[in-house]
C-alpha positions in Angstrom: -95.9 -20.1 23.2 -95.7 -21.6 19.7 -96.9 -18.3 18.3 -94.0 -16.4 19.9 -91.6 -19.1 18.7 -92.8 -18.9 15.1 -92.8 -15.2 15.2 -89.2 -15.2 16.5 -88.1 -17.6 13.8 -89.7 -15.5 11.1 -88.1 -12.3 12.5 -84.7 -14.1 12.6 -85.1 -15.2 9.0 -86.0 -11.7 7.8 -83.1 -10.2 9.7 -80.8 -12.9 8.3 -82.0 -12.3 4.7 -81.5 -8.5 4.9 -78.1 -8.8 6.4 -77.1 -11.4 3.8 -78.4 -9.1 1.0 -76.3 -6.2 2.3 -73.1 -8.2 2.8 -73.4 -10.2 -0.5 -74.3 -7.2 -2.6 -71.2 -5.3 -1.3 -69.1 -8.4 -1.9 -70.2 -8.7 -5.5 -68.7 -5.2 -6.1 -65.3 -6.6 -5.2 -65.7 -9.7 -7.3 -66.9 -7.7 -10.3 -64.4 -4.8 -9.9 -62.4 -3.7 -12.9 -58.7 -3.9 -12.1 -56.0 -2.2 -14.2 -52.4 -3.1 -14.2 -51.2 0.1 -15.8 -52.7 -0.8 -19.1 -56.1 -0.4 -20.7 -58.7 2.3 -20.7 -60.9 2.6 -17.6 -64.6 2.8 -17.7 -65.9 6.1 -18.9 -67.8 6.6 -15.6 -64.4 6.4 -13.6 -64.6 9.3 -11.1 -61.6 11.5 -10.5 -61.2 14.4 -8.0 -59.1 17.4 -9.1 -58.1 20.8 -7.9 -59.1 23.5 -10.4 -56.3 25.7 -11.8 -56.2 29.3 -10.7 -58.2 31.5 -13.1 -60.7 28.6 -13.8 -64.3 29.7 -13.6 -65.1 27.0 -11.1 -65.4 28.5 -7.6 -65.4 25.1 -5.8 -62.3 23.9 -4.0 -62.5 20.5 -5.7 -64.2 19.2 -8.9 -65.3 15.8 -9.9 -64.3 14.6 -13.4 -65.1 11.5 -15.4 -62.3 9.6 -17.2 -63.9 10.4 -20.6 -63.6 14.2 -19.8 -59.8 14.2 -19.4 -59.2 14.4 -23.2 -60.9 17.8 -23.5 -59.6 19.7 -20.5 -58.1 23.1 -20.9 -56.5 24.3 -18.6 -55.6 20.9 -17.1 -56.5 20.7 -13.4 -54.1 19.4 -10.7 -54.8 15.9 -9.6 -52.5 15.9 -6.5 -54.8 16.8 -3.6 -53.7 19.0 -0.7 -55.9 17.3 1.9 -55.8 13.7 3.1 -59.5 13.3 3.0 -62.5 15.4 2.0 -66.1 15.5 1.0 -68.1 17.8 -1.4 -71.4 17.9 -3.1 -72.2 18.3 -6.8 -75.1 20.3 -8.2 -78.6 18.8 -7.7 -79.7 16.5 -10.6 -83.4 15.6 -10.7 -83.9 16.3 -7.0 -80.8 14.4 -5.8 -77.6 15.9 -4.6 -74.6 13.7 -5.5 -71.9 13.4 -2.9 -68.2 12.8 -3.5 -65.8 11.6 -0.8 -62.1 11.0 -1.3 -59.1 10.0 0.7 -55.5 10.3 -0.4 -52.3 8.6 0.8 -48.7 9.3 -0.2 -46.9 6.5 -2.0 -43.1 5.8 -1.7 -42.4 7.0 -5.2 -43.8 10.5 -4.6 -47.2 9.8 -6.1 -50.5 9.9 -4.4 -53.0 7.1 -4.1 -56.5 8.5 -4.2 -59.7 6.6 -3.4 -63.0 8.2 -4.6 -66.5 7.3 -3.6 -69.3 9.0 -5.5 -72.9 8.5 -4.4 -75.2 9.1 -7.3 -79.0 8.6 -7.4 -79.1 4.8 -7.7 -75.4 3.9 -7.7 -72.3 4.2 -5.7 -69.1 4.4 -7.8 -65.7 3.6 -6.2 -62.4 4.3 -7.9 -58.8 4.2 -6.9 -55.9 5.7 -8.9 -52.3 6.9 -8.6 -51.2 10.4 -9.6 -48.1 12.5 -9.7 -50.1 15.6 -10.2 -50.5 15.5 -14.0 -50.5 11.8 -15.0 -53.1 9.4 -13.8 -52.7 5.6 -13.5 -56.1 3.8 -12.7 -55.9 1.0 -10.2 -59.5 -0.2 -9.8 -63.1 0.7 -10.4 -66.3 -0.8 -9.0 -70.0 0.0 -8.9 -72.6 -0.8 -6.3 -76.3 -0.5 -7.3 -79.5 -2.4 -8.2 -77.6 -5.0 -10.2 -75.5 -5.8 -7.2 -78.6 -6.4 -5.2 -80.0 -8.6 -7.9 -76.9 -10.7 -8.0 -77.1 -11.2 -4.2 -80.8 -12.1 -4.2 -80.6 -15.9 -5.0 -77.6 -16.6 -2.7 -79.3 -14.7 0.1 -82.5 -16.7 -0.3 -80.6 -20.0 -0.3 -78.4 -19.1 2.6 -81.4 -17.8 4.6 -83.2 -21.1 4.0 -80.1 -23.1 5.0 -79.8 -21.0 8.2 -83.5 -21.4 9.1 -83.1 -25.2 8.6 -80.1 -25.2 10.9 -82.0 -23.2 13.6 -85.0 -25.6 13.3 -82.6 -28.5 13.8 -80.8 -26.8 16.7 -84.0 -25.6 18.4 -86.0 -28.8 18.5 -89.7 -28.8 19.3 -90.7 -30.1 22.7 -92.1 -33.6 22.8 -95.7 -34.2 23.8 -94.6 -36.0 27.0 -92.7 -32.9 28.1 -95.8 -30.7 27.6 -97.9 -32.7 29.9 -95.5 -32.5 32.9 -95.3 -28.7 32.8 
C-alpha cells in the first residue's frame, strides 16, 4: 500500500507542477504586458489585422501587419473589420504555419476594439487596439513564450513543494499500532 501511496503523491506533485507552470506562465504575460495610454510607440512586433484595398495584389480576405510596416504602406489598408471574429493562416515559415485569430467589438464612439492573437513558432503574440478605419490607437501588447515559462519555473517549484508538504501534513501516515490491528 505504501508504494501506491507514494506513487499517488508523486503523480499529484507532477500534475500540480504542470498546472502551476501553465497558469503562472500565462499570468506573467499579463504582468509584463505593455499598456499604452494613447501615447508612445508600440513594440515593432505588434500584430494588426487589416482588410486589403481593392486592386491590391493580395488575394486574402485579411492580412496581418506589424506596427513597423505601417509607415511604408501604399495603398493603405482598411483597419475596420467587417466580421466580429475570424481566423486565417499565414504562409508557411520553416515548416510552421502561423495562425492569426481576431475578434472585434464596436465602441461607443464609433471605433472598433480589435483583439489579435498570433500563434508563431515559439511565441504567441496578443495585441489590442482601437481603430476608426484609418487611425490606430494601441491599447496593450503581450507575449507568451519560453521566457514566460522560465519566469514561472521557480514559483511553480516552490508552490508545488509547499502543496506537497500540505498534503503530507493532511494525509498523515498510519501509526504502527493501527497496522497491527488490521
